[in-house]
C-alpha positions in Angstrom: -4.3 42.3 -20.0 -6.8 43.5 -17.3 -7.2 41.5 -14.2 -10.5 40.2 -13.0 -11.1 40.0 -9.3 -13.5 37.4 -8.2 -14.8 36.5 -4.7 -16.1 33.0 -4.3 -15.8 30.9 -1.2 -15.4 27.2 -1.1 -14.9 25.7 2.4 -11.5 24.1 2.8 -13.0 21.5 5.1 -15.5 20.1 2.6 -13.4 17.3 1.1 -15.9 15.2 -0.9 -13.3 13.5 -3.1 -10.9 10.6 -2.8 -7.4 11.2 -1.4 -5.9 11.3 -4.9 -7.4 13.8 -7.3 -6.7 14.9 -10.9 -8.5 17.5 -13.0 -8.0 20.3 -15.5 -8.9 23.8 -14.6 -7.8 27.5 -14.9 -5.6 28.7 -12.0 -6.5 31.5 -9.6 -4.0 33.6 -7.8 -4.8 34.9 -4.3 -2.9 38.0 -3.3 -2.0 36.9 0.3 0.9 38.6 2.0 3.0 36.5 4.4 6.2 37.9 3.0 8.2 37.2 -0.2 6.6 34.6 -2.5 3.7 34.0 -0.2 0.8 34.5 -2.7 -1.5 31.5 -3.1 -2.3 29.4 -6.2 -5.8 27.9 -6.2 -7.8 25.8 -8.7 -11.4 24.7 -8.8 -12.2 21.1 -9.8 -14.9 21.7 -12.5 -16.5 18.3 -11.7 -17.2 19.0 -8.0 -16.7 22.7 -7.5 -14.2 21.9 -4.8 -11.5 24.5 -4.5 -7.9 23.3 -4.0 -4.8 24.9 -2.8 -1.9 23.9 -5.2 0.6 26.4 -3.8 3.0 23.6 -2.7 3.5 22.4 -6.3 7.1 22.6 -7.4 6.1 24.0 -10.8 3.8 27.0 -10.4 0.9 27.7 -12.8 0.8 30.4 -15.4 -2.5 32.2 -15.0 -2.7 32.7 -18.8 -3.2 28.9 -19.3 -5.1 25.9 -18.0 -3.3 23.4 -15.7 -3.4 19.7 -15.2 -3.6 19.1 -11.5 -2.5 15.8 -10.0 -2.2 15.5 -6.3 -3.1 14.0 -2.9 -5.2 15.6 -0.3 -2.7 16.5 2.5 -3.2 15.3 6.1 -2.2 18.8 7.2 -4.9 21.3 6.3 -4.0 24.8 7.5 -6.6 26.8 5.5 -3.9 29.4 4.8 -5.1 30.1 1.3 -8.8 29.1 1.2 -8.7 25.8 -0.4 -8.2 22.1 0.3 -4.4 21.6 0.4 -2.9 19.2 -2.1 0.5 17.9 -1.1 2.3 16.3 -2.9 0.9 17.9 -6.0 2.0 18.1 -9.6 0.9 21.1 -11.8 1.5 21.0 -15.6 0.7 24.0 -17.8 -1.5 23.3 -20.8 -0.5 26.1 -23.3 -3.2 25.0 -25.7 -5.9 25.9 -23.2 -6.0 29.7 -22.7 -7.5 31.1 -19.5 -8.6 34.5 -18.3 -6.5 35.8 -15.5 -8.2 35.8 -12.2 -6.9 37.3 -8.9 -8.5 37.1 -5.5 -7.8 39.6 -2.7 -6.5 38.1 0.6 -10.0 38.0 2.1 -8.4 37.3 5.5 -6.4 34.3 4.3 -2.8 34.8 5.4 -0.9 32.7 2.9 2.3 31.0 3.9 5.9 32.3 4.4 8.1 31.0 1.7 10.5 28.2 2.5 12.9 26.3 0.2 11.6 22.9 -0.8 13.4 19.8 0.4 14.4 19.1 -3.2 16.2 22.4 -3.6 19.6 21.9 -5.2 22.4 23.4 -3.2 25.0 25.5 -5.0 27.9 23.8 -6.7 30.3 25.5 -4.2 28.8 23.4 -1.4 30.8 20.2 -0.9 28.9 17.0 -1.4 29.3 14.0 0.8 30.6 11.2 -1.5 28.9 7.8 -1.5 30.5 5.1 0.6 31.3 1.6 -0.6 30.3 -1.1 -1.2 28.5 0.2 -4.3 25.6 -1.6 -5.9 23.5 -1.1 -9.0 21.1 1.8 -8.5 18.3 3.4 -10.5 17.5 7.1 -10.3 14.3 8.6 -11.8 13.7 12.0 -13.2 10.0 13.0 -13.3 8.5 15.4 -15.9 5.5 17.6 -16.3 2.8 16.6 -18.8 4.1 16.5 -22.4 7.3 18.3 -21.5 11.0 17.4 -21.5 12.1 20.3 -19.4 14.0 19.3 -16.2 12.0 21.1 -13.5 13.6 23.6 -11.2 13.9 22.5 -7.5 12.7 19.0 -8.3 14.1 17.4 -11.5 17.4 19.2 -11.2 17.7 17.9 -7.6 17.5 14.3 -8.7 19.9 15.0 -11.6 22.3 16.3 -8.9 21.8 13.2 -6.9 22.5 11.0 -9.9 25.7 12.8 -11.0 27.1 12.6 -7.5 26.5 8.8 -7.4 28.1 8.4 -10.8 31.2 10.5 -9.9 31.6 8.6 -6.6 31.1 5.1 -7.8 32.8 5.0 -11.3 30.2 2.7 -12.8 30.7 0.3 -15.8 27.5 1.2 -17.6 24.6 3.7 -17.5 21.3 2.9 -19.2 19.0 5.8 -19.7 15.4 4.9 -20.6 12.8 7.5 -21.4 9.0 7.0 -20.9 5.9 8.8 -21.9 2.2 8.3 -21.2 0.7 7.6 -24.6 -2.6 6.3 -23.1 -5.3 9.0 -23.5 -7.0 10.0 -20.3 -10.2 12.0 -20.3 -9.7 14.3 -17.3 -12.4 17.0 -16.7 -13.6 16.1 -20.3 -10.2 17.2 -21.6 -8.0 14.7 -23.6 -4.7 14.1 -21.8 -2.2 12.2 -23.9 1.5 12.9 -24.6 3.3 13.3 -28.0 4.6 10.1 -29.5 8.2 11.3 -29.5 8.2 12.6 -25.9 9.9 9.5 -24.4 12.8 9.9 -26.9 13.0 13.7 -26.2 13.2 13.0 -22.4 15.9 10.3 -22.7 18.0 12.4 -25.0 17.6 15.5 -22.7 18.9 13.6 -19.7 21.8 12.0 -21.7 22.8 15.5 -22.9 22.6 16.8 -19.3 24.8 14.1 -18.0 27.3 14.6 -20.8 27.5 18.3 -20.0 28.3 17.2 -16.4 31.2 15.1 -17.5 29.7 11.7 -18.2 31.3 10.0 -21.3 29.1 8.9 -24.2 30.9 5.5 -24.1 29.3 4.8 -20.7 25.7 5.7 -21.7 23.1 3.6 -23.5 20.1 5.8 -24.5 16.7 4.2 -25.2 13.0 4.9 -24.9 9.8 2.9 -24.6 6.4 3.5 -26.2 4.6 2.3 -23.1 5.3 2.5 -19.5 4.0 1.1 -16.2 3.1 3.3 -13.3 5.9 3.7 -10.7 4.4 5.8 -7.9 6.9 4.4 -5.4 9.9 5.7 -7.2 11.7 8.4 -5.3 10.4 11.8 -6.6 7.1 10.3 -7.9 5.4 11.2 -4.6 2.9 8.4 -4.9 1.1 9.9 -7.9 0.4 7.0 -10.3 -0.3 8.6 -13.7 2.4 11.3 -13.2 4.9 8.6 -12.5 4.6 7.4 -16.1 6.3 10.6 -17.3 9.9 9.9 -16.4 13.4 8.9 -17.3 15.0 6.0 -15.4 18.8 6.1 -15.1 20.1 2.7 -14.3 23.7 2.8 -13.0 25.5 -0.5 -13.2 28.7 -1.3 -11.4 31.4 -3.6 -12.8 30.8 -6.3 -10.2 34.6 -6.6 -9.6 
């Protein structure tokens, strides 16, 4: 497919929206060169024409499809890519919304050198520090992209790793896995955003299957799902994004109490 090069400038300092933004748009790739993986991902909010830099999202866009962008305007604006920086930011691919590929030249924007995210999972060969007693009940949450049950790379898998290390180190009495989905329709950029009715079940079963493959017994796990969910932006991994926090699985790890 041929690439279309466009050259439009939106000043990164012109932040006319609230600190938390959500919109649907087609992604734009900027061919900056600050080394490996330093190209920029940009999106324009169709409601305001503000250009945003979503390069810091864990899940990157696919320029063949539209994206649901949910993020916070970062306090650190470096203008490395030519857009208002969103961080934290969640990007979900909307495969039912095709887009024309757009690429921008660097136009003097340097991009950023690639660095591993804080939620990068270390190799299995690296020794983990076991949890120290006393052990209490604890809940871990795995967040998902919109209408998806895929455990995201360098985010979802990080929290799965944290969960399994706690389970192995504490020998719990019970594990309750609860899947959630956002079944409330949101009109974002005049686009209907609502998840499939069975998505909560798919997410719960995916996490149960993942934990089983990592050695957790079926006898320990109770798997359930809810048709409605409250926002939980303060959960670790939710990054303060309220609607995105509805798309999750909670893993409640219960100790014996002995």
